[in-house]
N, C-alpha and C positions, 0 to 999 in steps of 0.2 A: 507468637509467630514472628520471628525477626526478619524473615525473608518475605517479600511480596510475591505471593502465588495467586494470580488472578483466578485460575481454575478452581482452586480449593476454596478461596474466599467467596467467589460468586455462587458456587453450588451450595455452599454452607448457608448463605443467607436466603437464597431462593427457597430452599427446603424449609428454613425457619419461618419465612413469611407464609408459606402455604400451610404448614402444620399448625401455626398459631392464628391463622385467619387475620393477619395483620391489617389487611386493607378492606376487610368486610365492614360494611357500613349499615347503620340502622336508619329506618325511615322517620325517626323522630330524634331530636337532639336539642339541647339548650344552645348549641353552637349555631351560627348562621349557616345556611346550606349553600353549597356551590356544586353545580353539575357540569362536569367536563365530559364531552362526547367526541369519539372518533367516528367518522363515516365507516361503518363496519364493512369488512372485506368480503368479497366472494372467494371462497377457498379453492383456488385452482390447484391442479396437480403439481405445478412447478414449484409451489411453496414461495416463500418470501425471497426477494433479492435485496441488496443493501439499499435500494431506492425506496422500498415500501415502508420501512419503519420511520422515515423522517418525521411525518406528522405525528405518529404515535409517541416518538421520543419527546417532541415538543409538548404534546398534551400531558404526558407523564410528568415532565418537569413542572408544568404549571399546576398539576394536581398535587404533587408533593409540596410545592411552594405554598399553595392555599391551605393545606393541612397545617404546615408550620405557622401559618398566619392565623390559625384558630378557626378554620371552617370545617364543617362536616361535609366531606367531599364524596360525591358519587362519581365514580370513574369506571364504567363497565365496558365489556367487550362481548361481541357475539358475531354471528355469521349470516350473511345474506346468501343462503345455501340452496335456493332454487336457481335454475338457470340453464341456458342453452349448452354451455360446454360439457357439463356432466351428462346431459342427454345425448349429445353427439358421441361422447365416449361410449355410452351405453349402446347406442345403435351399432357402433363399430365392434364392440366386444361381446354384447349380449349381457353384460353385467348390469345389475340394477343400479340406477344412479345413486340410490341411498348408500350403497356400499362404498363407491368411490368418494362420495361426498364426506362420509364419515372418516375415511382414511385421510382425505385432504385436511379436514378440520383437525384431526389428531396431530397431523404434521404442523399445521399453523400454530396450534396451542403450544406445542413443544418449542417452536421457534420464538414465539412471543414471550413465553416464560423465561427462555434463555437470555432475554434482553432485560429482564428485571423490571417489567412494567408493573405498576401498582394497581392492577385491575382487581375488582371484586368479582372473582370467577364464580362465586355462588349465584351471580345474577346473569350468567351467560345465557343468551337466547340464540335459537336457530330458526330461521323462517320456514324451514322444511319440516319442522316437528309439528305433528297434529295439535299438540297443546298450545302452540303458537298460532298456527294458521287458522285454528278455530276462531280466533278473535279477528283475524283479517277477514274471514268470511262473515263474521258478525257485523263488522263495519260496512261491508258491502250490503248486507241486508238493511242496515239502517239508512244507507244512502238510497236504496230502492224504496224505502218507506217514507222518503222525504221529498219536498218540493221547495223551490226557492221563491220566496215572497219579496219582490222588488220594493214593495212599499215599506215593509219592516226591515228590509236589507239583510235578511238571514234565511237560513233553511228552517222549515217547520215540518212537523209530522203531516203525512198525506191526509190524515183524518181531518185536519183543520181545513184543507182545501175542499174535501168532499162536503163538509158542512156548509161552505160558501155555495157550492154548486146546488145543494139541496134548497137553499134559501133564495138565491138570486141568480143562478147560472154563472157563466164565466165572463160576461161582458165587462164587468168592473174589476176583474182579476188582473193584477199587474204581476205576471209571473214569467220566469224563464221557461220556455216550452218549445215544442216543435213548431216550425214555421207554418205548417199546414193545419194547425189547430183551428177548427171552425168555432164560430160563436153559437152558443145555445142558451136557452132560458132554463129557469128552475123547473118549469112545467115539463119541458122536453127531457131534462135530466131525470126527473122522477118517473117519467113514463118509460124510460129505457130498462132493458133487462140488466140484471146484475153483471152479466158478461160484457155487455156494451159499456156499462159504466166503468168497469175495470179496464177495458181497452182504452177508454178515453184518458184514464189516469196515467197510462203508460207514456203519454205525450208530455207529462209534467215531471215525472220522477227523475231524481238526480243520477240514477244509473238506468240505462234503457237499451233496447235493441234497435239497431238501425242499419241500413245499407251504407257502407263507408268505403271509400277508395283507400286501399291499403297496399303496402309493399308485400307482395306474395312471392315466396321463394319455394318453388316446387321441389328443389333439391333437398331442402330442409323440412319440407312439408309444413311450413308455418308462415304466419305474418311476422314481419320484422319491423322494428322501429327505424326511424330515419338514421339513428346513430349506428345501426347494425348493417347499413348499406353503404357501399362505396363504389363509385363509378359503375353503377348498374349491376353489381354483384354483391353477394353476401360477404361481409367482412370475415366471417368464419366459413371456410370451405370454398369460397369463390364461386358460388352457384348463381346462375342468372336470377334476377329479381324483376318482376313486372308489376305494373299498377293494375289492381283488380278490384272490382266492386264486390264486396262480400258482406254477409250478414254478421254483424259484430256487436258485442256488448260495448257500450260507450259510457264515459263519465262526463257529466255536464259541468266541467270545470269553467266553462265560459260564464256561468252564473257568477263566478267569483272574480272575474277579470279586473274590475275596478278595485275591489278590495285587495287583490294581490298587488296592484300598483301602489295603492295608498299605504299598505302595510310596510313597504320598503322604507318609508320615512321614519319608522319607529324602531328600526333595528340598526345595530352597529356592524354593518358590512362595508366592504370597500365600495367606493362609488362605481368602479368599473363593473363589479359583479351586479350591483343594483341596475346599472344601465343595460346589462345583458338581459336581465329579466324584463325590464320595461320594454326593450325592443322586441323581445319574444312575444310579449302580451300584445304590444302594438296598438295602443289606443289611437283611433282616428275619429275626428269630428267631421261629419259631412251630411250627405243626403242619400236616401234610397229612391231610385227613379224607375218607373215601369215603362218599358218600351214595348209597344204593340208589335206584332209580327204580321206582315202582309200575307193575307190568305189563311191565317190561323187565329184561333180564339185565345191562345196562350199569350202571356207577356214574358218578356225578358227583364228580370229585375237586376239593377246595377247599383252597387254602392260606390259613391264617388266622394272624394274630399274636395273636388274642384267642380261643383255643380255650375259655377260661373262660366265654365268652358263649354257648356252643353251645345251651344250653337256652332261650335267648331268640330263636333263629332262627324267624322266622315266614314267610319266603319265601326263594327262591333266585333269583339273577339270572345268566344266561349271556350271554356276548358273542354278538351276532347271528351271528358267524362260527363259533361253536363247532360242532364236528363232530357233537354229539348233537342239535342243534336240529332238523335235518331228520328225525331218527329218532323223537324223542319228541313232536313236534307232532301234535296230534289233528286230524282232518279239519275239525272245526268251527272251529278256530283258524287253519287254514292261510292263509286270506286275509289276516288281520291280521298274521300273522308275516311273510309274503312282502312285504307292503306296507312293514312297518317295516324289514325288511332292505334293501329297495330305497332307502329314504330314508337309511339309515345309510351306505350305500356312497358317498354324495355328500359325506360329511364326512371330513376327515383325522383321524388319530389325535390330533394336537395339539388340534384343535378339540373333539374329543370329551372330551378330558381337561380342557380349560380351562373348558368350559361347566358350571359347578356349579349354576346357577340353574334351568335347564330340567329338568323332570321328564317323562320319557317312557319308554315300554316297551310290551311286548305279552305277553299270557299265552299260554303254549304249550299249555295244557290238561293238562299232565303234572304229576305230584306226586313230589317226592323224599321219601325216608324218613330221618328223623334217626336215626343209628346208636345213639344213647343211649336213645331212648324209642319209636322206630318211628312217631313222629307224622308225618302227611302234611303236606308243605310245598309250596305252589304254586310252579311254576317259570316265571319270566318271562325275557324277553330285554330288554336295555337297552343303549344305545350308550355309557354311561359305563364299561362293562366291556369290556376289550380282550382279544382272543383270545391275543395274544402275551405278556400280562403275567400272571405266575403260571400258573394253570391255565385262565384264561379263564372262571372261575366264582367267584361271591361268595355266601357264606352271609350273609344279611341279618339284622341284629340292630337293629331300629329303636329300641329303648330306649337303645342305646348309641352309635349312629352317626347323625349328622345327615342324611347323604344317604339312608340307609336309612329314617330317620324321615319325610323328605319323600316318599319313594316310597310308604311305607305309608299316609300320609295321603291321597296322591293316588289310590291304588287301594283305599282302605278296608280295609287289612289290619291284623291284630292287632299290638299293641305290648305286650310282656310285660316287666314289671320283673324284674331278675335279681339286684340287690344292694339290701340294705336302706338303703343310703346314697344311692341314686338319687333325685333330686328333680325334681318338676314335669315328668315325662315326657309328660304330656298336652299340653304346649306346645312341648317341644323335647327332643332327645336329651341324655342325660347319660352321658358316657364314663368316668366315674370308675372307679378300681380299688380304692377304699377300701371298707371295710365287710365284710359277710358275705353269702354267696350265699343267695338265696331262689328258689323255683320252679325249682330246679336239680338235682333228683334226687340223684345220688351226691355232689355237692359242697355241698349245703345246709349252711350254717353255717361253711363254710371261708372263708379269706381268699384273695386273688388268688394269692399264691405257692404256697400249699398246693394250691389247686384245679388249677393247671396241671400239677403233677406227677401228681396222681391221674388226670386226664383223659388225659394222654399215655400213662401206663402202661396204662390201660384200652384205649385205641386199639391199642396195640402187642400187647397180650395177645390181643385179639379179631381181630387182623389186618385192621383197617379203618382204619388210619392210623398215623402215626408223627411224632415230633418232627423238625423240619426247619428248615434255614436256607435262605431264599429270597432272590433278588436281583431287583431291578427290571430290571436290565440284560438285554437279550435278544440272542440270536445275531444277528450282523450280516448283512443281505442283501447279497450280493456279486455280484449280476447287474444289468446295465442293458441294456435293449433299444435300444441306441444303436450308432452306427457309430464315433464318434471316441473310442475307448477301447482299453485293452489287450485283445487277444484272450485268451480263457481257453484255456490249453494242454491242451485235452481233446478227445477224439473219442469217438464212440459206436458200440458194436457191439450188435446185438440178442442177447438171451439166448435160452435154449431155449424160452421162451414167446413170443418175438417182441417183448419189451419192450427199449428201449434201455438199455444200461449204460455209464456213463462210464469212460474209461480215460485215463491220463496220456500225454502225449508224453514221449519220452525226452529227457534233457538235451541230447543231440546234435542234436535236432530243434528246439531253441530258438534264436532267437526264432521264434515263430509270428507272421509279419507280417500286418498288416492287408491284406486283399485290395482290389482295385479294385472299385467298384460303379457302376452307372449312375445311381443316385439314392441319397440318404441318408435314405430313407423305408422303413417296413416294406413287406414284399412284399404282393401282392394277397391272399394267404391268411393275413396277420397275422404272419408271421415277422419277426424283427428285420432291420434293413438288411443284415446280413452274409449273409442268405439270398439276396440278389441276386447274390452273387459267383459268377462262372462258373468251373466246374472247380476249386472250392476244397474239397478233400477230403484226408483223410489218405492216406498211401501204401497203407494197407490197403483203401482205397476207402470207408472209413467217413466219415461226416460230422462236421465239427467242431462244437463248441459255438457257437451263433449269437449269444449275448449277449456283451457285453464287460464288463470289470471296472469298478467304480465309480470316481469321481474320487479317492477317498481311497487307492486302492491304491498309486499311485506315490509319494504323499507320506508313506507310512507307513514309509519306510526311507531316504529320499533323503540324509540326513546321512552315511550310510556311503559312498555312492557318491562324494561330494565327497572322501573320503579317498583314493580311488584311481580317478579317473573314466575312465581309458583302459584299465583292465584288461579283457582279453578272455577270461580264464580263470576269474575269480572276480568276485563282486559287489564285493569289495575284498580286497586281500591281507591275510593274517594279520598281517604286519609293520606295515602301515599302520594297521590297526584296533587292534593292541596299543599303538601309539604314541599315537594320538589318543583312543582309547577311547570317549569320550562328549562331549557338547556342554556346555561350561562355562557359556555364557550364550546363552539363546534369547530372541529378542524377536519378538513378533507380537501379533495382535489377539485380543480376548476372544471373538470369534465362533467360535473353534476350541476352546473350553473342553471341550465334550462330544462333539466329533466327531473331528477330526484327532488331538488329544492322546490320547484314549482308544485309538484304533486304533493309533497309533504306539507307545504303551507296550505294547499287547498284542503287536504284532509283535516288538518289541524283546525282550520277555520270552520269547517263543517262540524267538527266535534265540539267546538266552542259554541256554535249556534244551538246545538241540541243539548247543551248543558253537561256534556260528558267531561270536559276539561275547562280550566279557568282562564287560560291565556289565548289570545288571538294569534300571536306569532310563536312558533316553537323554538326558534334559535335566536337568542339575544345578540350574541356576537359570533361572527363567522370569520375564520381565517382559512384561506386557501394556501396550502403549502406548495412550493414550487417542485419541479421534478428534479431528481438526481439523475443526471444523464450518465451514460456509459462512457468509459474511456477505452476506445477500441484500439487493438494492436494489429498490425499487418506484417505479413511476410511478403517478399517480392520474388515471384517466380519468373525466371527468364523465359520468354516466349519461345516455343519450339514445337516440333512435330512429335517428339517422343517424351511423353510425360511419365513413362515408367522409370526414367532416370533423370528427374528434373534437377534444375540448378536454381538454388535460392541465393539471392545476393543481399547482403546487409544494407540497411536503409541509406547509410551515408555514401554507398557506392552505386546506388541504383541508377543514377543519371547516366552511367556509362553503358547501360543495357536497355533493351526494350523489354519491359516487365509487365506482369499482371499483379495487382495488389490483392491479396487474399486474407480474410480475417483469420486470426489465430486466437486460441483460447487465452484470455488475459490471466488465467490462473496458473499458466506455466510461463509467465513473463514476470520478471522482477526488475524494476527500474529500467524498463524497456529492453532488457536483455533476455533473449529467448533461451529457455532450457531445451536445447536441441534434441537431447536424447528423449525427453518426454514428448516433444513434438513428433519425433519419428515413431514413437510407440502409440500415440493416440490419434494421429491424422494420416493413416495409411491411404485414405482416399485421395490425398494430394501429394503425399511424400513419395509414393511409389516404392520400388524395390531397391533402388540404388541412387539415393539423392546426393547431391553435392552442395556444400554450403560455403559461400565466399564470405569470409569474416572480416571484421574491422578490429584490429588489435586483439585478435584471438576470440572475439565475441561476435554473436549475431545480434545486431541491434534492430529492433522492430520499428516500424512506422507507427504514428499515433494520430487518432482523429476522435473528436467528441461526437457521439451519436446517441440515439435512444438506446437504453439498456434492453437487450432482447437476446433470446437464445440464438437466433439466426445470425447475430453479429458476434457471437462467442465472447461477449463482453459482460455477461452476467456474473456478478460477484455474490457468492452465498454468504449471508451474515454469519452462518454457523462457522464458516472457516475463519472469519475475522475474529469472532468471539473466542474460538479455540486458540488462536495465535496471540491475540492482543487483549482479549477480555471485553465483556459487555460494556463496562464503564468507559473504556477507551473508544469503542464504537459510538456510544451515545455522545460523548464529548466531541468526537471528530465530525459526526454528521451535523451537529449544531455549529461547529467551527467553520464548516465549509462556506457559509455565507448566510445572508438574510433568509429567514424561513420562507418567505413568499417567492423568492427568486429561484430560477433554475440554475443548477451548478453541476459541473462534472465531477464524478467520483474519480479519485486517484489513490489507489492503495499505497502508492509510494509515499504519500504525504502523511500517512497515519502514524509513522514512527515518532513524529514530533509530539503527538498527543500521548502516545505511550510513554515517552520520556517524561512528560509532565506528570503522569500518574506516579511514576517511580520517584521523581523528584519530591512529590508530595509525601510519599512514604518515608523518604529520608529526613523529613522534618521530625519524624517520630522515632525512627531507628537509624543509627549511623551505619556505615559500611561494615563495621565489625559486628553488627547485630545487637548493639546496646540500645536500650530504651532511653531516649534523650529528653523526654518531657518531664518538667519539674513543676511542682506547685509553688511557683514564685510569682511575685507581682509583675505585671506587664510594664515594659519600658515605654516611655512616651512615643518613641519612633515606631515601636511595634503596634501601639494602639492607633497611631496615625495610618499605618498601612492597612490594618484590619478595618477600621471604620470607613476609610475611603472605599475599600472593596465592598463592604456591606452596602453602602449607599449606592455604589455603581451597580451591583448585582440586583438590588431591589428595583432600581429604575429600569434596568434592562429587561428583567423578567416582566414587569408591568407593561412594558412597551413591546414585549415579544421579540426583543433584540437578543436572541439567545447566542448568536455568534460573538457579539462584543462582550457578553458576560464571560464566555470561555477565555477570551483574551485577558480579561481582568483577573480571572483566577490564575492564569499563568504568570502575570506580572506580580501578583500578590505572593505566590509561592516563591518566585525568584527573589523578591525583595526580603521576605522573611528568612529565606535560606542564607542570603548574603550577610544578614546581621546575626545569624545563628540564633534565631528565636527558639526558646525552649519553654516559654510560659504556657502552662495548661489553659489559663484564662483566655489566651489568644487563639491557641490551636484548636481548642474545643469549639469555639465560635466558628472558626473556619470550617470545621467538619460539618457542622449543622448547615452552614451556608452552602457548602458544596453538595450536600446530600440529594437535592432534587436532580442534579446532573449525573453524579456518580454515586448511586445509592449503596452499592456493595462495599466499596472501600470505606465509605463513610460509616456504614453500619459496623464494620470491623473496627475502625479506629474509635468510634463512640464506645464500643464495648471495652476496648483496651484502655481507654481513658477512665474506666471505672464506673461508667454509667449503667443504667438498667438495660439489660440485654435486649437488643432488637427494638429499641424504642426511639431511635433517632427521628423517626417520622412523627413522633408525638412531642418532640421538643418545640421550643418557640423560636421563630425566626429572629435572628439577632437584630438589635436596634442600634443604629448609628447615632452618635452624639456629636452635636455641632462643634464642641470644643476640640474634638479629635479630627475633624475634617476641614477645619479652617486653619489656613496657614498663618503663623505669627510673624513671619519674616518674608521679604521679597528680594530676589537677586536682580538688581538693576543693571542692564547693559549701559555702559557709559560711551556715548558718542563724542568724538571731537571733530568738529566741522563735518558732521554727517556720517562719519565712519566709526564703527565700534572698535574701541581700543582697549577696553577693560570692562570688568564687572565687579560690583560691590554689593554686599548684602546688608540690608537695614531692617530693623523692626518696622512693622506696618504702621505703628503710631509715631514714627520719627518725624519731627517737624521738617518742613521743606528747607528752612534755613540751615538746620543741622546737616541735612543731606548735601546741600551746596557746599558747606564749609569742609566736610569730610572728603567730598569728591575732589575739591581743589587741592586738598592737602595730600592726596594719595600720590605715592612716588611714581607709579606708572603714568598717571594723568599728567603730573608735572613734567615727566620726560617728554611726552608728546607735545606739551605746550611750549617747550623750548624757551622757557623764561618769559613768554609773552603774557600780557594781562588779558584775561577773558573779557570779551565785549558783553557776553550774556551767558547765563546759565539757566537752562530750561529744565525744570523737573516736572515730569508727568507722573503723578502718583501711581504706583503699581504697574508702570509701563516702561519708562526710559528716562535717562538723563542725557541732555545734549549740551555740550560746552562749545560755544562759538568764540573763536579767537581771531 
């Protein structure tokens, strides 16, 4: 094939790889293992745009590189195929989500294969397949069967906890459990009924049912995560979202809070990503303090990191959802409180946390009692306090906290100075810890560190508080009132009082498959869509759980299923897991920093505790690829009353008119010049019947702006179109060439021509313009070896550092230099083909074959090795300065003595001419830098 035809070449090798199973990998090998993982996609109906493959291209380059380096590489792909979009489409059309999901996956696979990725497709997984979610359900059951032993620092089977209860009760048990768990003796435990014992264990299990404040979206009929809510409405559909207390399944991730922090020190992630996780977990050292309530038996518990400020407390604030609000609110304040709670329900937690400027609240009419001096403190509710964070209550110290200061000013509450170093608290809060305490009872005159010890000791002696470490992280809500998700493997039986108790399905009853329903909407009485299923009940006749698992369930362990995807007896065999162990390189987007990654690490640590997996952390190295942004184009419509005959003015002339900028499809724009006829044919909505176009030099030039790539901005570029026109190898190289992997960068189709020219220039090293084969089996020249080995060294360093963009530049320089000296040596060009193959696998496979090697085996070759003798320069070109100005340059061997350099510089004709017959005062030779002649 003397002509370079990317379509023919790429289709040929993609078919070859698939039919020969080129990238299928075994779970045992004498080679060292390397596991490269992409964050697997949700298969949307829109398919891939050119921004999506960025991380996939990088991971594929690295996978191919590691194969060339002699590793047994696992590089799989699958689909996170449960989710809200498919369900919403099903609601609108009545079509089963499984059908559209299958169609979308088929489209994604076609596009991914079109780009030449070296995935082992035999290992593909889909979270919505029963063979997969059977094991998601199994992990749920194991969590339910476990408790967290703080003394051993790990999860243990619930049976070990029951054994302790039987022997000694729970007084000495140091476990993560519900706050309201009472103390009991072994005698009491053993006297209880089996039902009562079971109920008690529910307070310890790592997954449990509880009332939780959630984002409830009636329009979608489901609970939403914080990420799915924006400005009080659902991100999908724009439906109102309110805060609602609902019975939900929960995951006790808080048991792992400290281990989730500590584990970050053992992984190779960016410091910014680690810091995001640390901040989300939010470790705080402080004290738990109980405030009595005047006229009530209950206490308000507060966690504070500044117990030293307790004498400066002048009011308290409860979350509007706090369980005590209804109890302590006085009749005279009931109207204000109810109205405020109703308003708060319309705000998401994220909005409440981020709005630091607005001051609002309502007085309950109740007063708390400061345990240190029994002073009465008014109790308010305010939306900046969250029920799920800490205890849902704040002791407010306006002299030391600006938000409390603002609240006190707004409601005309006292502001008490507590440190002699506090300044200007009449105008703002001062949070200093310096100085000595004043107006502070038993700690007057003490310093910060002295005061903390005194106060905590006092609290513990009086039994009204204790020192405590608290975390911002909250237990994860594990229920969604949706159809298209994993069924929770639980059924309910009524207890002796008629209340439902949850029970697990046996392992032999898994998977619990999704039932058929007539609609994908809640039932008429408000039950989740699964409530519509006919005759869907446990064999005992009891009803199943009607909520499904959240989207993150299936993605919290999927890397293990890739290790052994067809196993029907285990989620993966011990042999497979012991071989692959963990993920060596994980590439994905930053949007998963505080969701997927936290949950995945939590589940992985749990599975390590229970002996199911060998590694504590699942992902050794993690890289977040940046976003490829869209390059939007605009047309400019002159403002007027009659848009049936609109006028469009070219970008360079728009300043002469009053115009509106309108997005135009970038696929009908080339080099910012609009195809006017295609525009008129495809955008009747804005073109009208009789448009006029005011042109520049006979062309309509569009405006340009860099924005997020999305359909609404008409700036989505389909990779299929790029592959059809330029080829997959060109697209792969161009996406890497755009800039550093981790940084955001704009897409510009106009710039891809340069990469395409590079591919064709590479081809011309092998075939000339007349179609003649140019490669000869001749020894390589020294200058050819120098170019090649410098490139090998550069490419290896760049790939190891994930600097894929600079590697592409190095390839371009190499091909230009080899072309300039008309390199025809097979020894050089064959090494170049292997070197390039991770980036441009199709053309490399073709050239490898044409060079006479075993067909389709470039991925089995060895990565070229550079040799020092070929990358070390033997000469240096010295710039020659005369009185500080460069006047000449001379080349010397690197081992030339300084005295010889001085003599030859002074004898040079150009130097002599500039010296004008004068004798030099000094000649300064800086080896491998410069020569300076002073006259």
